[in-house]
C-alpha positions, 0 to 999 in steps of 0.5 A: 140679228144679222151675222156677217159670215165669211166663207172659207172658200171665198177667203182661200179665193182671196189668198190665191189671187192675191199670191198669183198678183204678187207673183206677176208683179214679181215676174213682170218687174224683176224686183230687188231684194228690198221690194221683195222683202216687202212683199214677203212680210206683207203677204206674212201679215195678211195671212196672219189677218185671214187665220184670225178671221177663220179662227 
């Protein structure tokens, strides 16, 4: 049976790319606190999702 396996390196690269994209968006737009709070909340949910994939 085929088992789908995602390497830890690919997940780390995805997380790093997402973090860089968020930093660039914040730097370009100079957003207010509401959007920053939303992005932090989204990042925390994404981090938990990645942790559940790895464990």
